[in-house]
C-alpha positions as CSV (number, residue, x, y, z in Angstrom):
1,X,149.6,-21.3,33.7
2,X,145.3,-20.8,34.3
3,X,145.7,-18.0,33.0
4,X,147.5,-18.2,29.8
5,X,144.5,-21.3,29.3
6,X,142.1,-18.7,29.6
7,X,143.8,-16.3,27.2
8,X,144.6,-18.8,24.7
9,X,140.6,-20.0,24.8
10,X,139.7,-16.0,24.6
11,X,142.0,-15.8,21.6
12,X,140.6,-19.0,20.3
13,X,137.1,-17.6,20.8
14,X,138.1,-14.8,18.4
15,X,139.9,-16.3,15.6
16,X,138.0,-19.3,14.5
17,X,134.7,-16.8,14.3
18,X,136.8,-14.4,12.0
19,X,138.6,-17.3,10.1
20,X,134.8,-18.8,9.0
21,X,134.1,-15.2,8.3
22,X,136.6,-14.9,5.9
23,X,136.1,-18.4,4.5
24,X,132.5,-17.3,4.1
25,X,133.4,-13.9,2.4
26,X,135.8,-15.5,-0.2
27,X,133.1,-18.0,-1.1
28,X,130.8,-15.5,-2.1
29,X,133.7,-12.6,-4.1
30,X,134.3,-16.1,-6.0
């Protein structure tokens, strides 16, 4: 269970900045 939480945390840490960057890029293009 611990390793699953670590993988989930790493995925979220990589996913959140990616979504924020995508939103910023979309806002800049518009």
